[in-house]
C-alpha positions in Angstrom: -0.1 0.1 -0.2 1.3 3.3 -0.6 0.2 5.1 2.6 2.8 7.7 2.0 2.9 9.0 -2.0 4.6 12.2 -1.3 8.3 12.8 0.4 7.6 15.4 3.2 3.9 14.3 3.9 4.2 12.5 7.2 7.0 15.1 8.0 4.4 17.6 8.0 4.8 19.4 11.3 1.9 19.5 13.6 2.4 23.2 14.7 1.9 23.9 11.1 -1.3 23.9 11.4 -1.4 27.0 14.0 0.1 29.0 11.3 -2.0 28.0 8.2 -4.2 30.8 6.9 -7.0 28.6 6.0 -7.7 25.6 8.0 -10.3 22.9 7.1 -13.0 23.9 9.6 -13.0 27.3 7.4 -14.9 25.2 4.7 -17.0 23.0 6.9 -20.9 23.3 6.2 -23.5 21.7 7.8 -25.3 19.0 5.6 -28.9 20.0 6.5 -28.1 23.7 4.9 -27.2 21.9 1.4 -29.6 21.9 -1.8 -27.4 19.2 -3.5 -28.9 16.1 -4.5 -27.1 13.1 -3.5 -25.8 12.5 -6.7 -23.5 15.5 -6.1 -22.5 14.9 -2.8 -19.0 13.5 -2.6 -15.9 14.4 -0.5 -12.3 13.7 -1.7 -8.9 13.4 -0.4 -7.0 14.4 -3.6 -6.9 10.6 -4.6 -10.1 9.1 -3.7 -13.5 10.5 -3.6 -16.5 8.8 -1.9 -20.3 9.5 -2.0 -22.4 9.1 1.2 -26.0 7.4 1.1 -28.3 10.2 2.0 -30.4 10.1 5.4 -28.1 7.7 6.7 -25.6 7.5 9.2 -23.3 4.8 8.1 -24.0 4.4 3.8 -21.7 4.8 1.4 -22.9 4.7 -2.3 -19.8 4.8 -4.6 -16.1 5.2 -4.7 -13.8 6.6 -7.2 -9.9 6.9 -7.4 -8.7 7.0 -10.9 -8.1 4.7 -12.8 -10.4 2.7 -10.5 -14.3 3.1 -10.0 -16.6 1.6 -7.6 -19.8 2.2 -9.5 -23.3 0.9 -8.4 -21.7 0.0 -5.0 -23.3 0.6 -1.7 -22.4 -0.4 2.1 -23.9 0.3 5.1 -23.6 -1.1 8.7 -26.9 -2.8 10.6 -26.6 -2.8 14.4 -27.9 -5.8 16.7 -28.2 -3.9 20.2 -28.9 -6.4 22.8 -30.3 -9.0 20.2 -32.9 -6.3 19.1 -32.1 -5.2 15.5 -31.3 -1.4 15.0 -31.0 -1.0 10.9 -29.4 2.0 9.6 -32.3 2.2 6.8 -32.8 5.8 6.4 -36.4 5.2 6.9 -39.5 7.8 6.7 -41.6 5.5 8.3 -43.1 5.8 12.1 -42.6 3.4 15.0 -39.5 1.6 15.5 -37.6 2.6 12.2 -34.0 1.8 13.3 -31.3 4.2 13.7 -32.4 8.1 12.9 -30.3 10.0 11.0 -29.7 13.4 12.7 -27.5 15.5 10.7 -23.8 16.0 9.7 -21.4 18.2 8.9 -19.3 18.3 5.1 -15.6 19.2 5.4 -12.9 19.1 2.9 -11.5 15.5 3.9 -14.2 14.0 5.6 -18.1 14.1 6.0 -19.4 13.5 9.5 -22.9 12.2 10.3 -24.9 11.4 13.3 -27.6 9.0 14.2 -29.9 8.4 17.2 -31.9 5.5 18.9 -33.8 6.0 21.5 -36.8 3.4 21.6 -38.4 0.9 24.0 -38.0 -2.6 22.8 -38.6 -5.9 24.1 -35.3 -5.6 25.4 -36.3 -2.7 27.5 -34.9 0.9 26.4 -32.3 1.1 23.8 -30.5 4.6 23.9 -27.4 4.9 21.4 -26.0 7.7 19.5 -23.9 6.9 16.8 -21.4 9.3 15.1 -19.3 8.4 11.7 -16.8 9.7 9.9 -16.7 9.3 5.9 -13.0 9.2 4.9 -11.7 9.0 1.2 -8.2 7.8 1.3 -4.9 9.3 0.1 -2.4 7.1 -1.3 -4.9 4.3 -1.3 -8.2 3.9 -3.5 -10.9 3.6 -1.2 -12.3 5.1 2.3 -12.6 4.5 5.8 -15.6 4.7 8.0 -14.7 5.7 11.3 -17.8 4.9 13.8 -18.5 5.9 17.3 -21.3 4.6 19.2 -22.0 5.8 22.7 -24.4 4.1 25.3 -27.1 6.4 26.7 -28.4 3.3 28.7 -28.1 2.7 32.6 -26.9 -0.7 31.7 -24.3 -2.4 29.5 -25.1 -3.2 26.0 -23.7 -5.4 23.6 -23.7 -4.4 20.0 -23.2 -6.7 17.0 -22.4 -4.8 13.9 -23.2 -6.3 10.7 -22.1 -4.8 7.4 -24.3 -4.9 4.1 -22.7 -4.8 0.9 -23.2 -4.7 -2.7 -20.0 -4.7 -4.6 -21.7 -3.0 -7.8 -19.7 -3.4 -11.1 -16.2 -1.9 -10.4 -13.5 -1.7 -12.9 -10.4 -0.6 -14.1 -10.2 2.4 -16.6 -7.3 3.8 -18.5 -6.5 7.1 -17.7 -6.9 8.3 -21.2 -10.9 7.2 -20.9 -11.8 9.5 -17.8 -13.4 11.9 -19.9 -16.4 14.6 -19.1 -19.0 11.5 -18.1 -18.0 9.3 -15.2 -16.9 5.5 -16.3 -20.0 2.8 -16.1 -19.1 -0.6 -14.8 -19.9 -3.4 -17.3 -19.7 -6.5 -14.8 -20.8 -7.2 -11.5 -18.3 -8.2 -8.7 -19.2 -11.5 -7.0 -18.1 -12.5 -3.4 -14.9 -14.5 -3.1 -14.6 -14.7 0.6 -16.0 -12.7 3.9 -13.8 -9.7 3.1 -13.7 -10.0 -1.1 -15.6 -9.6 -4.1 -13.9 -9.4 -7.8 -14.7 -9.7 -10.9 -12.3 -10.2 -14.2 -10.4 -6.9 -13.8 -10.7 -5.9 -9.9 -11.4 -6.6 -6.6 -12.8 -4.7 -3.5 -11.3 -5.6 -0.2 -13.5 -5.0 3.2 -11.4 -4.7 6.6 -13.1 -4.2 9.9 -11.3 -4.0 13.4 -14.6 -5.3 15.5 -17.9 -7.3 15.0 -19.1 -7.3 18.4 -18.5 -4.3 21.2 -19.4 -4.4 24.8 -20.6 -0.7 25.8 -20.6 0.2 29.6 -23.0 2.8 30.5 -22.0 6.3 29.2 -19.2 4.8 27.5 -18.3 5.7 23.7 -16.3 3.3 21.7 -14.7 3.4 18.3 -14.5 1.1 15.7 -13.6 1.0 11.7 -14.3 -0.3 8.8 -12.4 0.2 5.6 -13.0 -0.9 1.7 -10.3 -0.6 -0.9 -10.0 -1.0 -4.7 -7.0 -2.8 -6.5 -6.2 -5.0 -9.5 -7.6 -8.3 -9.5 -4.3 -10.3 -8.9 -2.8 -7.6 -6.7 -1.9 -9.2 -3.0 -3.7 -7.2 -0.3 -2.4 -6.5 3.2 -4.3 -8.4 6.0 -4.0 -5.4 8.5 -4.3 -2.0 8.3 -3.6 1.2 10.1 -6.8 2.9 10.2 -5.4 6.0 12.3 -2.7 6.3 9.7 -5.0 6.4 6.8 -7.1 8.9 8.4 -4.2 11.3 9.5 -2.7 10.6 5.8 -5.7 12.4 4.0 -5.9 14.8 6.8 -2.4 16.1 6.4 -2.7 15.8 2.7 -5.5 18.4 2.8 -3.5 20.9 5.0 -0.5 20.9 3.1 -2.7 21.3 0.0 -4.3 24.5 1.4 -1.1 25.7 3.0 0.6 25.8 -0.5 -1.9 26.7 -2.7 -3.8 29.4 -0.9 -0.7 31.0 0.4 -1.1 34.0 -1.7 -4.6 34.3 -1.5 -6.1 36.3 1.1 -8.7 36.0 3.9 -11.8 37.9 3.9 -14.4 39.2 6.3 -17.3 41.4 5.6 -20.6 42.5 7.0 -22.3 41.7 4.0 -24.4 38.6 4.7 -23.0 35.8 2.8 -20.2 37.3 1.4 -17.4 35.4 3.1 -19.2 32.1 2.8 -19.7 32.6 -1.1 -15.5 33.7 -1.3 -14.6 30.5 0.8 -17.0 27.9 -1.1 -15.6 29.2 -4.3 -12.3 28.6 -2.8 -13.2 25.0 -2.2 -14.8 24.5 -5.4 -11.0 24.9 -7.0 -9.2 23.1 -4.5 -11.5 19.9 -4.8 -10.3 19.9 -8.3 -6.3 19.3 -7.3 -5.7 15.5 -7.8 -2.4 14.2 -6.2 -1.2 11.1 -8.1 1.8 9.7 -9.4 0.1 8.2 -12.2 -0.9 11.1 -13.5 1.0 13.3 -16.0 0.7 16.3 -14.1 1.1 15.9 -10.2 -1.2 17.8 -9.2 -3.8 17.4 -11.9 -6.4 20.2 -12.0 -9.5 18.5 -13.3 -12.5 20.3 -14.5 -14.8 18.5 -12.0 -13.7 14.8 -11.0 -16.1 14.6 -7.5 -18.2 12.1 -9.0 -15.7 10.9 -11.5 -17.0 12.9 -14.4 -14.9 15.6 -16.2 -11.7 14.4 -14.8 -10.0 16.0 -17.8 -8.6 19.5 -17.5 -10.4 22.0 -19.9 -8.7 24.6 -21.4 -11.9 27.4 -21.5 -12.2 27.1 -17.6 -8.6 27.9 -17.2 -8.6 30.5 -19.8 -12.1 31.8 -20.0 -13.2 31.7 -16.5 -10.2 31.8 -14.1 -7.5 33.2 -15.4 -6.5 35.8 -13.1 -6.5 33.7 -9.6 -4.7 30.5 -11.3 -1.3 32.2 -11.7 -1.8 33.4 -7.9 -2.5 29.8 -6.3 0.1 28.0 -8.6 2.8 30.6 -8.9 5.9 29.0 -11.0 3.7 25.7 -11.2 1.4 27.3 -13.8 3.6 27.1 -16.6 3.8 23.4 -16.4 0.1 23.1 -16.8 0.1 25.8 -19.7 2.4 23.9 -21.6 0.2 20.5 -20.9 -2.3 22.3 -23.3 0.8 23.2 -25.6 1.5 19.7 -26.0 -2.1 18.8 -27.2 -3.0 19.6 -30.7 -5.7 22.3 -30.0 -6.7 21.9 -33.6 -8.2 18.9 -32.7 -8.8 18.9 -28.8 -9.9 21.1 -26.0 -8.9 19.5 -23.0 -6.4 16.7 -21.5 -7.0 13.5 -19.2 -5.0 12.5 -16.4 -2.2 11.1 -18.7 -2.0 14.2 -20.8 -3.8 12.6 -23.9 -6.0 15.2 -25.8 -10.0 15.1 -25.3 -12.8 16.5 -27.1 -13.0 18.5 -30.5 -11.4 21.7 -31.7 -13.0 24.4 -30.2 -13.4 28.0 -31.2 -12.9 29.3 -27.7 -9.4 27.5 -27.2 -6.9 30.2 -28.9 -8.5 33.1 -26.8 -8.3 30.8 -23.5 -4.6 29.8 -24.2 -3.9 33.4 -24.7 -6.0 34.7 -21.7 -4.3 32.5 -19.9 -0.6 33.0 -20.8 -1.0 36.9 -20.8 -2.0 36.7 -16.8 0.8 34.6 -16.5 3.1 37.5 -18.1 1.3 39.6 -15.6 1.6 37.8 -12.4 5.0 35.5 -12.8 7.0 37.5 -15.9 7.5 37.3 -19.3 7.9 33.8 -20.9 9.7 33.6 -24.6 8.3 29.5 -24.5 4.7 30.4 -23.9 4.8 33.7 -26.3 5.9 31.6 -29.2 2.9 28.9 -28.7 0.5 32.0 -28.5 1.9 33.5 -31.6 1.8 30.3 -33.6 -1.9 29.8 -32.5 -3.4 33.4 -33.0 -1.5 33.3 -36.7 -2.9 30.2 -37.4 -6.5 31.1 -36.0 -6.3 33.9 -38.6 -5.9 31.6 -41.6 -9.4 30.4 -41.0 -10.4 33.6 -42.8 -11.7 33.4 -46.5 -10.5 35.7 -48.9 -11.4 39.0 -48.9 -13.2 38.7 -45.5 -12.2 39.9 -42.1 -14.7 37.6 -39.8 -14.3 34.0 -39.4 -17.1 31.7 -40.0 -16.7 29.4 -36.8 -18.8 26.8 -37.8 -21.7 25.0 -35.9 -22.9 24.1 -32.3 -20.5 21.8 -31.6 -17.5 24.0 -32.3 -18.9 27.1 -30.2 -21.4 27.3 -27.1 -23.3 23.6 -27.6 -26.5 25.1 -27.8 -29.2 22.6 -28.8 -30.7 25.3 -31.5 -29.7 27.6 -33.8 -28.8 31.3 -33.1 -25.0 31.1 -31.9 -23.1 29.8 -35.0 -20.9 30.3 -38.1 -19.9 34.4 -38.0 -20.7 35.3 -34.6 -19.1 38.3 -32.2 -17.5 35.8 -29.8 -15.2 34.6 -30.7 -14.5 37.0 -33.7 -14.0 39.7 -31.0 -11.5 37.6 -29.0 -9.5 37.4 -31.9 -8.8 41.0 -31.5 -8.1 40.7 -28.3 -5.6 38.0 -29.0 -3.7 40.3 -31.3 -3.5 43.1 -29.0 -2.0 41.1 -26.3 -0.1 39.2 -28.5 1.5 42.3 -29.4 1.9 43.2 -25.9 3.6 40.2 -24.8 6.3 40.8 -27.7 6.6 44.6 -26.4 7.3 43.1 -22.7 9.8 40.6 -24.4 11.5 42.9 -26.9 10.6 41.1 -30.0 8.9 41.0 -33.2 8.9 45.1 -33.3 7.9 45.0 -36.9 4.7 43.0 -36.4 3.6 44.5 -33.3 1.9 47.5 -35.3 0.7 45.1 -38.1 -1.4 43.0 -35.1 -2.8 46.2 -33.6 -3.8 47.4 -37.0 -5.6 44.0 -37.9 -7.2 44.1 -34.5 -8.6 47.5 -35.2 -9.9 46.2 -38.6 -11.5 43.1 -37.0 -13.3 45.5 -34.4 -14.5 47.9 -37.2 -16.0 45.1 -38.7 -17.8 43.5 -36.3 -19.3 46.7 -35.6 -20.3 47.5 -38.9 -21.4 43.7 -39.8 -22.5 42.3 -36.4 -23.7 45.4 -34.0 -27.2 45.8 -34.3 -28.0 49.3 -33.6 -31.8 49.0 -33.0 -31.4 45.8 -30.9 -28.2 47.2 -29.4 -27.0 44.0 -29.5 -25.1 41.5 -31.9 -26.4 39.8 -35.0 -25.3 36.4 -36.2 -24.9 35.6 -39.7 -25.2 32.3 -41.6 -23.5 31.6 -45.1 -26.5 31.7 -46.9 -27.5 35.1 -45.6 -29.6 34.2 -42.5 -29.9 36.8 -39.6 -30.1 35.8 -36.0 -30.1 38.1 -33.0 -29.3 35.7 -30.0 -29.4 37.1 -26.5 -26.8 35.2 -25.0 -24.5 36.0 -22.1 -21.2 35.0 -24.2 -22.3 38.8 -25.7 -20.9 40.4 -22.8 -17.7 38.5 -23.4 -17.8 39.9 -26.8 -18.1 43.4 -25.6 -15.3 42.8 -23.2 -13.1 42.3 -25.8 -14.3 45.0 -28.1 -13.6 47.6 -25.3 -15.8 50.0 -26.9 -17.7 51.7 -23.7 -20.4 52.9 -26.0 -21.3 49.7 -27.1 -21.2 48.5 -23.3 -23.5 51.5 -22.3 -26.3 50.7 -24.9 -26.0 47.0 -24.2 -26.5 47.2 -20.3 -30.4 47.7 -20.7 -30.3 43.8 -21.6 -28.7 43.0 -17.9 -32.2 42.5 -16.1 -33.3 40.2 -18.6 -30.6 37.6 -17.7 -31.5 37.8 -14.2 -33.3 35.6 -11.7 -33.7 35.6 -8.4 -30.8 33.3 -7.4 -28.3 33.8 -10.8 -28.4 34.5 -14.1 -29.7 33.0 -17.5 -27.3 31.8 -20.0 -29.9 33.1 -22.6 -32.0 36.0 -21.9 -35.2 34.8 -21.0 -37.1 37.5 -22.6 -35.4 35.8 -25.9 -38.3 33.6 -27.2 -36.5 32.4 -30.0 -33.8 30.7 -28.0 -34.6 30.6 -24.2 -35.2 27.2 -22.6 -35.5 25.8 -19.3 -33.4 22.3 -19.6 -30.0 23.2 -21.0 -28.7 25.4 -18.3 -25.3 25.1 -19.9 -26.1 27.7 -22.4 -29.5 27.9 -23.5 -31.1 29.4 -20.6 -32.9 28.5 -17.2 -29.6 29.1 -15.7 -25.5 28.9 -16.4 -22.3 27.5 -15.9 -21.2 28.4 -12.7 -18.4 30.5 -13.9 -20.7 33.1 -16.1 -22.4 34.7 -13.2 -19.2 36.1 -11.6 -17.6 36.9 -14.9 -20.7 38.9 -15.6 -20.1 40.8 -12.5 -16.0 40.9 -13.2 -16.9 42.7 -16.7 -19.5 45.1 -14.9 -16.6 46.0 -12.1 -14.2 46.5 -15.0 -16.4 48.8 -16.7 -16.9 50.8 -13.7 -20.7 50.0 -13.4 -20.6 48.7 -9.5 -24.4 49.2 -8.8 -25.1 46.9 -11.3 -22.3 44.5 -10.7 -23.8 44.1 -7.0 -27.3 44.1 -8.1 -26.0 40.7 -10.1 -23.8 39.4 -7.7 -25.8 39.5 -4.3 -28.1 36.8 -6.2 -25.2 34.6 -6.0 -24.5 34.7 -2.6 -26.9 31.9 -1.2 -24.5 29.4 -3.1 -22.3 30.1 -0.3 -24.6 28.8 2.5 -26.3 26.0 0.6 -23.6 24.3 -1.5 -20.3 22.4 -0.3 -19.0 23.4 -3.4 -19.8 25.0 -6.9 -21.4 22.9 -9.2 -21.0 22.7 -13.1 -24.2 24.8 -13.6 -26.9 26.2 -11.5 -30.3 27.7 -12.0 -31.2 31.4 -12.3 -34.4 31.5 -10.5 -34.3 29.0 -7.8 -31.7 28.0 -5.4 -30.8 24.5 -7.0 -28.6 22.6 -9.2 -29.2 20.5 -12.2 -28.4 16.8 -10.8 -28.0 15.7 -14.1 -24.8 17.6 -14.8 -21.5 17.6 -13.0 -21.4 17.4 -9.2 -18.2 20.3 -9.3 -16.5 22.6 -11.4 -13.2 24.4 -11.2 -14.6 27.7 -12.6 -16.3 28.0 -9.2 -13.2 29.7 -8.6 -14.5 32.8 -10.6 -16.6 33.7 -7.7 -13.6 34.3 -5.5 -11.4 36.0 -8.6 -14.5 38.3 -9.1 -14.2 39.6 -5.2 -10.5 40.3 -5.7 -10.1 41.4 -9.3 -13.5 43.1 -9.5 -15.1 44.5 -6.2 -11.5 45.1 -4.8 -10.1 45.8 -8.4 -6.7 44.0 -8.0 -5.0 44.5 -11.4 -1.5 43.6 -12.7 0.1 45.6 -15.4 2.7 44.9 -18.1 4.9 47.6 -16.3 5.1 45.3 -13.2 2.9 47.6 -11.1 0.0 46.2 -9.1 -2.9 48.1 -8.6 -6.1 48.3 -6.6 -9.3 50.4 -7.4 -12.2 49.2 -4.9 -16.0 49.2 -5.8 -17.6 47.8 -2.6 -21.2 48.2 -2.2 -22.4 51.2 -0.1 -22.4 51.2 3.6 -20.2 47.8 3.5 -17.3 46.7 5.5 -15.0 44.3 3.9 -11.4 43.3 5.1 -9.1 41.6 2.7 -6.0 40.2 5.0 -2.9 38.7 4.0 -2.8 38.9 0.2 0.5 37.8 -0.8 2.0 39.5 -4.0 5.8 39.6 -4.6 6.5 38.4 -1.2 4.7 41.1 0.4 1.9 40.8 2.4 -1.1 43.1 2.0 -3.8 44.0 4.1 -6.8 46.2 2.7 -9.8 47.5 4.8 -12.6 49.2 3.2 -15.5 50.9 5.8 -17.9 53.1 4.6 -16.0 54.7 1.8 -12.8 54.9 3.6 -9.5 52.6 2.8 -6.7 51.3 4.8 -4.0 49.7 3.1 -1.2 48.1 4.8 1.9 46.3 3.8 4.0 43.4 5.9 1.4 45.3 8.6 2.7 49.0 8.0 0.1 51.1 7.1 0.9 52.9 3.6 -2.4 54.6 3.1 -5.3 55.8 4.9 -8.0 57.9 3.4 -11.1 57.7 0.8 -11.3 54.7 -1.3 -9.6 55.4 -4.4 -7.2 53.4 -7.2 -4.0 53.2 -6.1 -0.3 51.9 -6.8 0.1 49.0 -3.8 3.6 47.5 -5.6 6.1 48.1 -8.4 
């Protein structure tokens, strides 16, 4: 068994926990507060992920650790107390319903659940309290269930523990098979002996340290169960150290938080829900960090992964939604991950699997996503010739798609664009044509930072200006104050897609932005934004919350807010942003998509998504106005809501610790605990 897979994990000093900026308890949330369905509630270690059975105290429904997946698996414990059966059935009935689920807590490294049984039986009163901790394993494929039973009776009780296991259809899936949908098992496993189930490829092994407990009055006893999946022919150890397995997961999470949130500040505020939303946004990113030596990159940053789906790393997430915050989290490590996208053929793929294999199709937003990500790397960690050359190659190759005599590119059908389920955003579209212009400008900026391609810089800027002019002339509809879509046969659509705001952002035309703002209310629900304006009766629908309406990808709401802050419309930005704050109080981590008009999530989509980090990014780079400039200077330009108090503590930039306090129009900025400004809120340079 690989009980310790990284040098230094077991050397992680206990005292380090006292200096940690973020601790595991900062991300805990009551299970009773969650609106996610059972299919969306998981907990992971960065190596394994496991899901509880809803309304049970001991139940487990699936566990996954690429390349292994135990699908259609189920496990639970039943108890016989003084010869009386106390099942953990999650019953909704009356009378003797067995162990009664009484709530619990989600935390990044475990799910804690509680249950009570207080019933007068033929054996007399039986009163017990059961607490379990469901812990995904780190370095091993599986989970541990740590159980505690407290005897509330006045007499000694004897508890017989009986596990119920359905092994389901476990299997081994090569790492290049972990794409957007969770792997599906094919062959049932069969019982080989009292602790082993296997099929033609893998086996599930059950470990336990007790079958029966004798518990004195008022006493609490702990016992353990564990399940692991491995190749069919692999020798399994007879004994395991449960406490060490638990500690490995805990320490792995502490080390991960300490390393990747080192530069990220802590937030406090009098705005109801802002801190919770910020923390949940951060943990939405952190649950996508997978640490497995078998993966090409370690850590591998999955797009989703909690439910086994979207284990691939998707470029549009990185460059389209979280391009500002990722360099802060990863530091110098980001280059290797950017280059991993270079290593796949972006003319054929838009993502890579855990082993680095290309996934998907040619995606029209990949060039912009790559350029956007690299540009933010340039700003935060410095110019890089290798990354520039790849951006240059992709941007100029994209320009070759233009037909003779045309400035705009026909980007084809939906599968290369937003994947709407109807016509409307296809062929000659404002986005990503507008992003092409942005790409050329940034290409020139990167060349200037490196001191290369002096002759081409002006040409690239001129071409960018020409593309912008063509978009305004051919695709902007003055009467609608929105973009047209042109089809090759002359057909015209006006599709009010939220993607139009990305086009406006890339064009940088403040007049167009101002005119388009009147459409903002048509995208807003009580609890978020819709990817299509609900007033657009041609294109709006309720079922495809991704790009056709009824909701949006989790990154789109905060991305729209960031756009509004960047164009100095803080009141409108806050009006949008406040509709998202419920997510911090009712989601363990942000899912792939959210509905716009009710505090729920589509259960048929992925349980989590890395672009959930866009929420924290919007607070830092929008509300606080953090900005890195090409000359190396770093600015803030806060735009907080009126009568608000927001404190940003220990934002780390260039080895400096920055604190920012905003209070009713006043601002205090400290560097390494020394006040460098105190006065009215304004744009100011904090570092050069």
